[in-house]
Every structure is written in structure tokens, then in C-alpha cells.
VOBA-1610 file (N, C-alpha, C; in pm, whole numbers, padded with zeros to 5 digits, always signed):
BEGIN
Met+00570-03921-01252Met+00662-03944-01373Met+00766-03842-01356Thr+00877-03883-01371Thr+01004-03796-01372Thr+01017-03729-01507Leu+01033-03595-01523Leu+01041-03539-01650Leu+01187-03500-01686Pro+01215-03484-01817Pro+01352-03436-01842Pro+01383-03304-01834Ile+01499-03259-01823Ile+01555-03126-01827Ile+01502-03059-01970Pro+01458-02941-01967Pro+01413-02881-02088Pro+01545-02839-02172Arg+01528-02827-02303Arg+01637-02810-02401Arg+01721-02691-02369Phe+01660-02578-02316Phe+01717-02452-02299Phe+01813-02440-02179His+01786-02538-02080His+01860-02534-01957His+01995-02589-01959Asp+02086-02516-01904Asp+02229-02560-01889Asp+02277-02538-01749Asp+02315-02656-01681Asp+02354-02648-01541Asp+02470-02544-01524Ala+02564-02537-01611Ala+02679-02467-01602Ala+02649-02321-01598Arg+02537-02275-01636Arg+02499-02132-01649Arg+02413-02093-01505Ala+02402-02188-01414Ala+02313-02151-01291Ala+02370-02039-01214Gly+02501-02001-01222Gly+02539-01896-01136Gly+02586-01769-01225Gln+02543-01767-01364Gln+02583-01670-01444Gln+02473-01571-01463Leu+02506-01446-01499Leu+02420-01339-01544Leu+02404-01337-01691Tyr+02278-01337-01726Tyr+02246-01315-01871Tyr+02108-01274-01893Leu+02073-01231-02006Leu+01931-01186-02025Leu+01844-01312-02034Glu+01741-01306-01969Glu+01649-01423-01971Glu+01580-01433-02119Arg+01578-01569-02146Arg+01535-01600-02288Arg+01387-01638-02289Thr+01306-01555-02263Thr+01163-01595-02237Thr+01095-01645-02363Gly+01132-01586-02483Gly+01072-01638-02605Gly+01113-01779-02632Glu+01242-01802-02612Glu+01295-01946-02637Glu+01223-02049-02523Val+01216-01995-02405Val+01159-02072-02302Val+01006-02103-02336Ala+00937-02002-02386Ala+00792-02019-02406Ala+00784-02123-02530Glu+00867-02119-02628Glu+00853-02220-02741Glu+00884-02363-02690Glu+00985-02378-02595Glu+01017-02502-02550Glu+00893-02550-02455Ala+00833-02460-02379Ala+00710-02494-02292Ala+00606-02553-02374Leu+00583-02494-02485Leu+00462-02541-02578Leu+00497-02681-02624Arg+00623-02712-02670Arg+00667-02851-02711Arg+00661-02952-02605Tyr+00719-02902-02498Tyr+00738-02987-02393Tyr+00604-03043-02330Ala+00508-02942-02319Ala+00373-02987-02253Ala+00308-03087-02344Ala+00321-03064-02474Ala+00249-03153-02571Ala+00325-03299-02568Glu+00455-03294-02569Glu+00532-03419-02590Glu+00511-03510-02467His+00528-03445-02348His+00524-03522-02225His+00381-03523-02157Arg+00282-03460-02221Arg+00131-03462-02181Arg+00129-03420-02028Val+00194-03308-02012Val+00176-03237-01879Val+00039-03183-01858Arg-00033-03213-01754Arg-00162-03167-01733Arg-00160-03027-01666Pro-00249-02941-01676Pro-00251-02812-01597Pro-00250-02822-01436Ala-00191-02740-01374Ala-00188-02744-01230Ala-00317-02754-01167Ser-00426-02700-01224Ser-00556-02697-01180Ser-00618-02849-01161Glu-00546-02936-01229Glu-00600-03086-01208Glu-00508-03148-01105Asp-00422-03089-01033Asp-00341-03167-00934Asp-00422-03217-00826Arg-00409-03358-00800Arg-00485-03400-00684Arg-00420-03374-00564Val-00288-03389-00546Val-00202-03332-00436Val-00144-03202-00477Arg-00175-03102-00409Arg-00123-02974-00448Arg+00018-02935-00376Ile+00118-02900-00449Ile+00258-02887-00401Ile+00308-02746-00442Ala+00348-02681-00332Ala+00420-02554-00367Ala+00573-02559-00344Ala+00638-02505-00444Ala+00781-02486-00430Ala+00805-02346-00388Phe+00867-02315-00266Phe+00872-02187-00194Phe+01029-02140-00202Gly+01067-02065-00297Gly+01190-02019-00311Gly+01227-01895-00229Ile+01307-01891-00144Ile+01338-01776-00052Ile+01460-01689-00109Asp+01446-01584-00160Asp+01550-01484-00200Asp+01661-01554-00276Val+01611-01626-00391Val+01701-01680-00493Val+01735-01584-00591Gln+01807-01469-00533Gln+01836-01355-00620Gln+01975-01345-00646Val+02008-01263-00759Val+02151-01230-00786Val+02231-01193-00672Ala+02175-01123-00577Ala+02246-01059-00470Ala+02305-01175-00368Phe+02244-01287-00368Phe+02284-01409-00295Phe+02345-01519-00356Cys+02303-01539-00484Cys+02330-01662-00547Cys+02432-01651-00663Thr+02486-01527-00696Thr+02576-01524-00807Thr+02705-01474-00770Pro+02808-01555-00799Pro+02946-01526-00756Pro+02979-01369-00793Gly+03048-01303-00694Gly+03071-01152-00721Gly+02976-01063-00661Ala+02858-01115-00639Ala+02753-01022-00580Ala+02788-00984-00426Ser+02753-00883-00371Ser+02795-00827-00244Ser+02763-00927-00136Leu+02651-00999-00134Leu+02614-01099-00036Leu+02605-01241-00080Phe+02691-01276-00186Phe+02701-01408-00233Phe+02726-01512-00130Val+02635-01619-00124Val+02660-01730-00017Val+02729-01839-00070Pro+02840-01867-00030Pro+02928-01986-00076Pro+02834-02110-00072Gly+02833-02180-00196Gly+02740-02294-00202Gly+02622-02266-00280Ala+02582-02145-00311Ala+02451-02107-00358Ala+02451-02151-00503Val+02549-02151-00588Val+02542-02203-00724Val+02515-02357-00725Glu+02575-02430-00637Glu+02553-02560-00645Glu+02409-02596-00602Asp+02369-02504-00496Asp+02212-02521-00451Asp+02121-02499-00568Thr+02154-02389-00643Thr+02075-02355-00768Thr+02062-02488-00859Gln+02181-02535-00876Gln+02190-02651-00962Gln+02095-02766-00927Arg+02116-02790-00797Arg+02032-02909-00741Arg+01884-02875-00748Thr+01858-02755-00704Thr+01702-02726-00700Thr+01642-02731-00823Leu+01712-02669-00938Leu+01656-02671-01071Leu+01644-02814-01129Arg+01737-02892-01100Arg+01717-03039-01139Arg+01598-03104-01078Trp+01590-03082-00941Trp+01472-03123-00872Trp+01337-03068-00930Leu+01326-02938-00952Leu+01210-02868-01002Leu+01163-02930-01141Tyr+01277-02935-01232Tyr+01235-02986-01368Tyr+01187-03130-01366Ala+01252-03214-01280Ala+01217-03347-01272Ala+01074-03359-01224Asn+01031-03283-01128Asn+00896-03296-01070Asn+00798-03188-01127Leu+00831-03121-01239Leu+00751-03008-01286Leu+00596-03058-01305Gly+00570-03179-01339Gly+00431-03220-01353Gly+00351-03234-01223Arg+00427-03220-01110Arg+00358-03241-00974Arg+00375-03109-00886Val+00457-03027-00927Val+00473-02890-00858Val+00373-02805-00900Thr+00265-02771-00815Thr+00143-02693-00853Thr+00179-02544-00882Gln+00251-02490-00783Gln+00285-02338-00815Gln+00424-02316-00745Leu+00485-02211-00809Leu+00611-02155-00757Leu+00578-02028-00694Val+00645-02022-00564Val+00628-01901-00483Val+00780-01847-00463Phe+00805-01724-00483Phe+00926-01671-00469Phe+00921-01539-00389Ser+01012-01522-00290Ser+01030-01404-00212Ser+01146-01321-00284Leu+01132-01184-00274Leu+01235-01099-00329Leu+01268-00996-00215Asp+01396-01011-00168Asp+01452-00918-00081Asp+01461-00790-00147Thr+01408-00683-00091Thr+01389-00551-00171Thr+01439-00438-00074His+01543-00380-00107His+01602-00278-00023His+01643-00147-00088Arg+01675-00033-00018Arg+01724+00080-00066Arg+01844+00121+00015Val+01920+00228-00034Val+02045+00256+00036Val+02033+00292+00173Phe+01937+00359+00209Phe+01926+00409+00359Phe+01831+00319+00418Gln+01887+00209+00480Gln+01797+00123+00569Gln+01897+00086+00694Ile+01826+00044+00789Ile+01894+00034+00923Ile+02026-00056+00925Phe+02022-00155+00825Phe+02134-00260+00827Phe+02240-00231+00726His+02231-00117+00657His+02319-00076+00552His+02424+00039+00619Pro+02544+00034+00558Pro+02639+00118+00618Pro+02603+00267+00615Ala+02520+00315+00531Ala+02482+00458+00537Ala+02402+00510+00646Trp+02353+00401+00714Trp+02263+00457+00839Trp+02354+00490+00955Trp+02466+00442+00963Trp+02551+00462+01096Trp+02685+00540+01070Arg+02733+00591+01167Arg+02862+00656+01170Arg+02929+00632+01305Asp+03066+00621+01300Asp+03133+00606+01434Asp+03180+00759+01494Ala+03254+00757+01594Ala+03288+00888+01652Ala+03373+00973+01551Glu+03429+00906+01451Glu+03511+00983+01362Glu+03429+01011+01231Gly+03300+00990+01230Gly+03218+01003+01110Gly+03234+00904+01010Lys+03304+00791+01046Lys+03309+00679+00932Lys+03187+00573+00946Pro+03145+00537+00824Pro+03049+00427+00829Pro+03106+00298+00881Pro+03019+00196+00927Pro+03070+00068+00965Pro+03104-00021+00848Pro+03208-00099+00854Pro+03226-00194+00736Pro+03124-00309+00745Pro+03103-00372+00640Pro+03005-00506+00642Pro+03046-00585+00751Leu+02935-00660+00793Leu+02953-00768+00911Leu+02994-00691+01049Thr+02985-00567+01049Thr+02999-00513+01196Thr+02869-00535+01264Ser+02885-00572+01397Ser+02778-00597+01490Ser+02764-00463+01578Ile+02629-00422+01587Ile+02614-00295+01667Ile+02512-00335+01764Thr+02546-00321+01894Thr+02463-00361+01997Thr+02403-00223+02056Ala+02298-00239+02139Ala+02230-00125+02185Ala+02321-00054+02293Ala+02406-00139+02347Ala+02513-00077+02441Ala+02607+00010+02359Asp+02649-00037+02235Asp+02728+00041+02154Asp+02668+00181+02114Val+02546+00177+02093Val+02477+00296+02055Val+02458+00392+02173Arg+02430+00332+02289Arg+02415+00417+02412Arg+02542+00483+02447Ala+02659+00411+02430Ala+02791+00459+02451Ala+02846+00560+02347Gly+02768+00573+02242Gly+02816+00670+02133Gly+02934+00610+02050Arg+02954+00470+02055Arg+03046+00415+01967Arg+02981+00414+01810Trp+02856+00396+01801Trp+02792+00412+01674Trp+02667+00502+01696Arg+02645+00601+01601Arg+02534+00690+01594Arg+02470+00683+01470Ala+02326+00673+01484Ala+02252+00672+01363Ala+02240+00806+01285Thr+02253+00797+01163Thr+02249+00916+01088Thr+02112+00979+01062Arg+02015+00902+01105Arg+01869+00943+01092Arg+01794+00859+01195Phe+01684+00907+01250Phe+01586+00839+01336Phe+01678+00779+01460Glu+01745+00862+01539Glu+01837+00818+01629Glu+01766+00735+01749Ala+01665+00793+01796Ala+01593+00731+01906Ala+01529+00600+01863Glu+01470+00597+01737Glu+01395+00475+01701Glu+01525+00367+01653Ser+01634+00408+01621Ser+01738+00310+01574Ser+01798+00243+01715Leu+01808+00319+01833Leu+01845+00253+01950Leu+01733+00156+01996Glu+01613+00197+01986Glu+01500+00107+02041Glu+01508-00021+01946Tyr+01526-00003+01821Tyr+01539-00116+01723Tyr+01642-00227+01776Cys+01760-00173+01802Cys+01865-00258+01851Cys+01816-00321+01990Glu+01748-00258+02072Glu+01713-00315+02213Glu+01609-00421+02182Arg+01510-00392+02092Arg+01408-00489+02062Arg+01455-00622+02005Leu+01555-00593+01897Leu+01625-00713+01839Leu+01694-00806+01930Glu+01760-00743+02017Glu+01833-00825+02119Glu+01746-00885+02220Ala+01630-00822+02254Ala+01537-00890+02345Ala+01470-01018+02282Arg+01454-01013+02148Arg+01393-01111+02073Arg+01487-01240+02079Gly+01616-01222+02080Gly+01711-01327+02100Gly+01755-01414+01977Arg+01717-01360+01867Arg+01750-01446+01736Arg+01879-01399+01691Tyr+01908-01267+01660Tyr+02025-01203+01610Tyr+02078-01073+01686Val+02211-01056+01664Val+02259-00927+01697Val+02255-00846+01584His+02225-00708+01590His+02210-00632+01474His+02348-00636+01400Thr+02333-00661+01265Thr+02456-00673+01187Thr+02433-00586+01060Ile+02550-00519+01031Ile+02557-00426+00903Ile+02596-00516+00774Trp+02508-00506+00691Trp+02527-00595+00566Trp+02584-00515+00448Pro+02650-00562+00350Pro+02690-00479+00229Pro+02560-00426+00164Tyr+02573-00329+00088Tyr+02447-00291+00006Tyr+02403-00414-00069His+02287-00446-00079His+02246-00569-00148His+02099-00558-00176Ala+02061-00629-00293Ala+01906-00638-00337Ala+01851-00503-00349Leu+01922-00413-00404Leu+01864-00272-00407Leu+01752-00270-00524Leu+01647-00218-00484Leu+01541-00207-00595Leu+01596-00113-00709Gly+01574-00186-00824Gly+01614-00118-00948Gly+01748-00165-01005Gly+01820-00224-00901Gly+01963-00275-00937Gly+01949-00426-00981Leu+02060-00455-01040Leu+02070-00604-01101Leu+02053-00714-01008Ser+02123-00679-00880Ser+02123-00779-00769Ser+01985-00809-00716His+01887-00731-00737His+01749-00750-00694His+01679-00860-00776Ala+01723-00892-00884Ala+01645-00972-00984Ala+01665-01128-00943Leu+01579-01209-00963Leu+01600-01358-00955Leu+01725-01393-01040Val+01793-01489-00997Val+01885-01550-01075Val+01823-01584-01220Pro+01889-01544-01329Pro+01832-01575-01468Pro+01784-01722-01477Ala+01854-01820-01428Ala+01825-01960-01453Ala+01696-01979-01373Phe+01680-01934-01257Phe+01549-01942-01171Phe+01431-01880-01247Tyr+01458-01760-01294Tyr+01357-01686-01364Tyr+01303-01757-01488Glu+01390-01821-01558Glu+01346-01900-01672Glu+01275-02017-01641Ala+01315-02083-01521Ala+01238-02191-01465Ala+01093-02149-01429Ser+01090-02026-01367Ser+00952-01984-01329Ser+00861-01957-01445Ala+00922-01902-01545Ala+00836-01888-01677Ala+00795-02000-01733Phe+00894-02107-01751Phe+00866-02246-01801Phe+00756-02314-01726His+00770-02306-01591His+00667-02379-01505His+00525-02311-01529Ala+00533-02186-01528Ala+00399-02115-01548Ala+00333-02154-01676Leu+00405-02164-01795Leu+00357-02180-01919Leu+00330-02340-01945Val+00401-02431-01886Val+00377-02568-01894Val+00265-02611-01816Arg+00252-02559-01694Arg+00150-02598-01596Arg+00029-02501-01603Asp+00037-02391-01686Asp-00082-02303-01704Asp-00119-02240-01563Thr-00016-02185-01492Thr-00050-02127-01368Thr+00061-02019-01336Pro+00017-01894-01291Pro+00116-01795-01261Pro+00201-01819-01140Thr+00333-01774-01157Thr+00416-01766-01042Thr+00385-01654-00953His+00392-01687-00824His+00358-01586-00721His+00493-01521-00664Phe+00504-01397-00672Phe+00610-01321-00611Phe+00576-01244-00491Glu+00668-01237-00408Glu+00643-01166-00271Glu+00754-01079-00234Leu+00727-00944-00234Leu+00847-00856-00201Leu+00842-00846-00041Lys+00965-00826+00000Lys+00986-00800+00145Lys+01108-00728+00180Gly+01105-00648+00287Gly+01224-00582+00333Gly+01243-00439+00299Glu+01124-00364+00266Glu+01134-00235+00214Glu+01145-00125+00324His+01087-00159+00452His+01087-00059+00550His+01218-00028+00608Pro+01259+00110+00618Pro+01383+00131+00652Pro+01431+00109+00788Leu+01325+00087+00882Leu+01358+00080+01023Leu+01354-00048+01085Thr+01358-00152+00991Thr+01365-00297+01049Thr+01426-00391+00956Glu+01489-00495+01012Glu+01548-00600+00930Glu+01434-00695+00893Asn+01424-00757+00774Asn+01324-00839+00736Asn+01375-00971+00679Tyr+01458-01043+00770Tyr+01499-01184+00726Tyr+01381-01269+00679Ser+01282-01294+00777Ser+01172-01379+00741Ser+01085-01305+00622Val+01041-01397+00543Val+00940-01354+00444Val+00808-01311+00502Leu+00782-01370+00614Leu+00647-01358+00682Leu+00646-01241+00784Ser+00757-01199+00843Ser+00749-01096+00937Ser+00893-01026+00958Pro+00890-00908+00977Pro+01025-00836+01022Pro+01051-00886+01162Asp+01190-00880+01187Asp+01230-00907+01327Asp+01180-00821+01429Val+01157-00694+01402Val+01105-00615+01488Val+00997-00533+01423Thr+00871-00530+01488Thr+00744-00495+01417Thr+00699-00352+01463Glu+00761-00297+01568Glu+00725-00163+01625Glu+00844-00111+01696Val+00869+00022+01663Val+00968+00110+01726Val+00903+00249+01760Lys+00915+00280+01874Lys+00867+00419+01934Lys+00709+00428+01895Gly+00646+00332+01915Gly+00497+00327+01890Gly+00461+00324+01743Gln+00560+00316+01663Gln+00534+00326+01504Gln+00529+00174+01461Arg+00436+00129+01393Arg+00427-00004+01321Arg+00528-00009+01200Val+00630-00088+01207Val+00717-00096+01092Val+00710-00239+01022Gly+00604-00309+01051Gly+00583-00442+00996Gly+00485-00504+01074Glu+00434-00627+01004Glu+00337-00716+01078Glu+00348-00857+01010Phe+00286-00962+01075Phe+00285-01085+01020Phe+00215-01092+00879Asn+00263-01157+00788Asn+00198-01161+00655Asn+00107-01276+00651Thr-00015-01255+00708Thr-00119-01358+00718Thr-00164-01396+00586Arg-00174-01308+00493Arg-00219-01342+00355Arg-00124-01456+00285Leu+00002-01430+00292Leu+00103-01531+00251Leu+00090-01660+00314Phe+00101-01660+00453Phe+00081-01777+00530Phe-00040-01862+00485Glu-00140-01797+00474Glu-00263-01860+00431Glu-00259-01928+00298Arg-00199-01859+00204Arg-00178-01902+00065Arg-00088-02027+00070Leu+00018-02026+00143Leu+00105-02143+00159Leu+00026-02265+00216Met-00052-02233+00309Met-00123-02345+00387Met-00239-02404+00299Thr-00274-02337+00187Thr-00363-02414+00096Thr-00305-02529+00023Phe-00173-02544+00031Phe-00109-02669-00045Phe-00108-02772+00061Asp-00093-02897+00003Asp-00077-03020+00087Asp+00069-03027+00129Arg+00162-02982+00043Arg+00300-02971+00078Arg+00367-02845+00040Val+00467-02804+00102Val+00537-02671+00076Val+00691-02706+00080Tyr+00755-02726-00028Tyr+00906-02752-00033Tyr+00973-02601-00038Val+01064-02606+00061Val+01125-02469+00108Val+01266-02479+00066Phe+01331-02376-00033Phe+01458-02378-00056Phe+01506-02230-00067Gly+01633-02208-00081Gly+01682-02070-00104Gly+01799-02022-00016Gln+01805-01896+00001Gln+01931-01833+00078Gln+01886-01737+00158Ala+01953-01712+00266Ala+02042-01814+00332Ala+01989-01900+00433Lys+02045-02011+00446Lys+02005-02120+00536Lys+02003-02063+00677Ser+02093-01980+00713Ser+02119-01917+00851Ser+02034-01795+00876His+01978-01740+00769His+01918-01598+00802His+01772-01606+00735Cys+01747-01577+00613Cys+01623-01560+00563Cys+01537-01681+00560Val+01602-01790+00506Val+01540-01922+00513Val+01494-01969+00653Leu+01602-01951+00737Leu+01575-01998+00889Leu+01463-01914+00952Ser+01468-01790+00935Ser+01366-01701+00999Ser+01225-01729+00947Thr+01221-01741+00814Thr+01090-01785+00765Thr+01042-01918+00815Leu+01133-02014+00824Leu+01079-02145+00888Leu+01040-02133+01023Arg+01108-02044+01098Arg+01072-02021+01245Arg+00931-01960+01257Asp+00913-01862+01163Asp+00788-01801+01173Asp+00671-01897+01127Leu+00697-01979+01030Leu+00606-02080+00985Leu+00565-02178+01104Arg+00671-02217+01173Arg+00651-02294+01303Arg+00562-02221+01392Glu+00595-02106+01440Glu+00538-02038+01536Glu+00386-02015+01508His+00352-01982+01369His+00221-01960+01344His+00148-02089+01325Ile+00208-02196+01277Ile+00130-02323+01276Ile+00104-02365+01405Glu+00198-02354+01508Glu+00179-02391+01656Glu+00051-02314+01709Arg+00041-02194+01661Arg-00074-02103+01718Arg-00201-02131+01650Thr-00209-02188+01537Thr-00324-02202+01462Thr-00371-02352+01449Asp-00287-02440+01392Asp-00321-02570+01359Asp-00197-02653+01351Arg-00154-02720+01450Arg-00036-02803+01460Arg-00028-02907+01354Ser-00152-02970+01307Ser-00151-03062+01202Ser-00092-03026+01077Arg-00069-02890+01058Arg-00009-02840+00942Arg+00137-02857+00926Met+00196-02880+01044Met+00349-02883+01045Met+00409-02971+00949Gly+00355-03090+00938Gly+00414-03178+00846Gly+00406-03152+00688Arg+00338-03036+00666Arg+00333-02997+00531Arg+00441-02934+00476Val+00528-02882+00571Val+00648-02803+00538Val+00760-02908+00528His+00816-02901+00405His+00934-02992+00364His+01055-02901+00346Ile+01158-02924+00407Ile+01288-02844+00410Ile+01384-02912+00312Leu+01404-02843+00194Leu+01505-02913+00100Leu+01637-02871+00147Val+01696-02947+00233Val+01824-02909+00311Val+01945-02904+00229Asp+01944-02966+00109Asp+02066-02961+00027Asp+02034-02846-00075Ala+01949-02771-00067Ala+01916-02656-00164Ala+01924-02520-00093Met+02007-02515+00007Met+02036-02383+00083Met+02160-02393+00150Ser+02233-02284+00175Ser+02351-02274+00240Ser+02357-02154+00342Pro+02445-02169+00450Pro+02446-02067+00542Pro+02544-01957+00507Val+02522-01834+00562Val+02624-01729+00562Val+02749-01783+00646Pro+02864-01779+00580Pro+02981-01809+00664Pro+03002-01741+00792Ala+03052-01797+00885Ala+03099-01718+01004Ala+03211-01622+00989Pro+03198-01507+01042Pro+03322-01408+01025Pro+03432-01470+01086Pro+03549-01417+01035Pro+03686-01466+01074Pro+03723-01416+01218Leu+03662-01436+01322Leu+03678-01386+01459Leu+03736-01494+01547Asn+03830-01465+01637Asn+03881-01566+01722Asn+03900-01501+01861Pro+03801-01526+01959Pro+03709-01629+01953Pro+03590-01585+01884Leu+03515-01680+01826Leu+03399-01652+01749Leu+03280-01665+01846Pro+03206-01540+01855Pro+03093-01534+01940Pro+02976-01630+01890Pro+02914-01706+01981Pro+02810-01806+01937Pro+02714-01744+01853Ala+02667-01615+01860Ala+02562-01552+01801Ala+02608-01532+01655Leu+02742-01532+01603Leu+02798-01518+01495Leu+02832-01653+01419Asp+02822-01761+01483Asp+02849-01884+01426Asp+02736-01936+01344Phe+02711-01867+01229Phe+02580-01892+01152Phe+02569-02036+01101Pro+02666-02102+01054Pro+02650-02244+01011Pro+02604-02325+01133Arg+02661-02314+01245Arg+02618-02402+01354Arg+02470-02373+01405Met+02431-02229+01401Met+02302-02195+01436Met+02202-02248+01337Ala+02239-02257+01215Ala+02137-02305+01109Ala+02116-02445+01133Asp+02229-02529+01141Asp+02209-02676+01152Asp+02128-02707+01278Ala+02151-02643+01394Ala+02082-02667+01526Ala+01943-02640+01513Ala+01909-02530+01439Ala+01769-02484+01434Ala+01686-02571+01357Ile+01739-02619+01233Ile+01674-02710+01153Ile+01651-02848+01205Glu+01746-02891+01302Glu+01719-03014+01371Glu+01588-02998+01464Glu+01597-02872+01534Glu+01471-02845+01610Glu+01340-02860+01534Leu+01349-02794+01414Leu+01229-02787+01328Leu+01188-02936+01283Arg+01285-03016+01265Arg+01250-03151+01223Arg+01190-03223+01352Val+01228-03195+01470Val+01189-03262+01593Val+01034-03225+01611Val+00998-03093+01588Val+00864-03053+01609Val+00775-03093+01490Gly+00824-03161+01382Gly+00737-03216+01280Gly+00754-03170+01129Met+00843-03076+01113Met+00862-03040+00967Met+00954-03165+00903Arg+00943-03175+00777Arg+01011-03278+00711Arg+01152-03223+00660Val+01251-03298+00689Val+01388-03253+00627Val+01419-03353+00519Val+01419-03303+00389Val+01438-03381+00285Val+01550-03344+00189Arg+01584-03409+00091Arg+01687-03371-00005Arg+01641-03362-00150Thr+01697-03291-00232Thr+01650-03282-00377Thr+01656-03428-00448Thr+01739-03509-00391Thr+01728-03645-00456Thr+01641-03742-00406Asp+01563-03700-00307Asp+01448-03796-00251Asp+01336-03791-00348Pro+01273-03903-00367Pro+01162-03905-00451Pro+01042-03832-00386Leu+00951-03769-00461Leu+00835-03709-00403Leu+00741-03810-00354Glu+00683-03795-00242Glu+00580-03893-00201Glu+00459-03893-00283Asp+00380-03991-00289Asp+00253-03999-00356Asp+00140-03922-00266
//
């Protein structure tokens, strides 16, 4: 049964900052559950997870330092999908990109020959570091090895990002409209939302929710595969994936899901449903010629097509949920 939008929700506020109205949401949840006879999630015959990747102010709110163009519309579509299917979505799972000022992908970590930090979207290669074009302000040997290991992995070139999703700052929070949806779902379905923090280690980038891009530098473990979260997700019959950005954190998470499913049980691949109209890529930087490794929209589209070919489902928020 398709359910109506709750009274407190307003599509026009999807990209706005405001204090979450949990009291109002709770009152509406009590009324809504009774009026529409929504059953507890524990009674679901088919268990469905909605897996939201980094739907935070940092990426989804205009004016934020890493706002992804298209994210507001993605939020609107995703919330309409979620509310319509509230009676069938068993649990919400949200990742939270979580950073501090001094991390290897922030400007404070690096200086050029004149002592100036790199501007956002600067690419730093291992060759740049060895040539002295960029010098790490701390952990110099580890920083060089990080760049080498990242390049050897072949997914991304080391990129400097604007300060974003800083722990304790406003940009770290879920978009208010998503937070209200999470509270509403929890109360109507009588099940807690699961939150997963990622990205805190200073010596590695953590695009994927499941694993950093580099897990060891100079013999030091800086991360590992999140087996606990993977197994949680695989307890569901279906996992609908949405969030930001399609070219980075969403894509890296999907690739990690693919790799671990292939190593463990390939029959699980079809459980992953990619809500392709509920995510947007980081725009390509204005370079001419544009290096292929920085053509983020092209990379994202090509990779998602590969994931479809190996068995993941590519769907849209307007598609009806299967029985």
C-alpha cells in the first residue's frame, strides 16, 4: 500500500537548514500509524533497508562547501519514495562522513614551496610529493606512501577537498528533512535508525562507508573493511542505496559491496538496488583538457552500468517496490 506524505513534510524545505521538529514529528507519527494501520517493522515478511550514504548538510544543502548540484532534487525524490513506502521499509541506515581540520585530504595537511596550502580540488600525485611541489605538514613519509598506494589502487587521484563534515559543525548533521524522516520512520515502524560514522582517521580518505581507500601506511593500520556493517546490510532481502555523491562515496561503497559479495556469496548481488535518480555526481573541474580521472560524471555512469551488468539492480524512485 502506498502511504501519503506526513503533514509536517514540505518538499520545498528539502534543501533548507532548520531545527528538527521532533516533537511535532512524534505527534504525527502516533496519529499516522493508527490512521493507516502501519504494522511494526518486526512483522515484515520481506525485509527492506533504505541505505542513505552521506545525506548530510555538507553535501546536500546549497551553500555548503561540498554541495553536490542536484542533491536537493535527489532529497525530494528520495523522501517522496520513502514516505510512500514507509510501511515496507524495515530499517533506515545512514552513514555520516566525519572529519576534522587536519586530515590528509584537507588544505591544512599540505604546503607548496612558498608555504601556501592547496586550493580545493587540487590533485596531488606521488610524483608531486617526491619532487617537492607539495609537502605534508605532518607525517611526511606516511603521506607520500598514502599517495603511492592510492594511485596503485587505481580508483582515484588524491584530491584536496574543502573543509567539510567537520565533527561538531553544522555541516556534519543529516539534512533536517532527512533527520525528521528518520525519526518519523523509527516511531511509525517501531524500530531504531542505524547510524554509521566514517572517515575519522587522519591518514586516509574514506569515500566508501565500508572501507578506506588505503588501509595501511608505513606498517600502520589506518582502516579495515567494516564486516559488521556489511553483514547487517546482508540480513535484508533488499537494500535500496541512495545519497551523495554518486561519483565518490556512493560509488565506492557500491564497489566495496560488489567485491565483498563476490568473495562471499554471489547470490546476494541482486539484493542491492541502486536508486539512480536519488544521487548526483561531483561535477568535473573546469579543466581543458579534462583528465579522464577527473571526469567524475562519466566515471560514475560507467561504473554503475558495470554494477548493473554483474547483477545489482538499477531502479528509480518512481518504480513500484516489488512484492
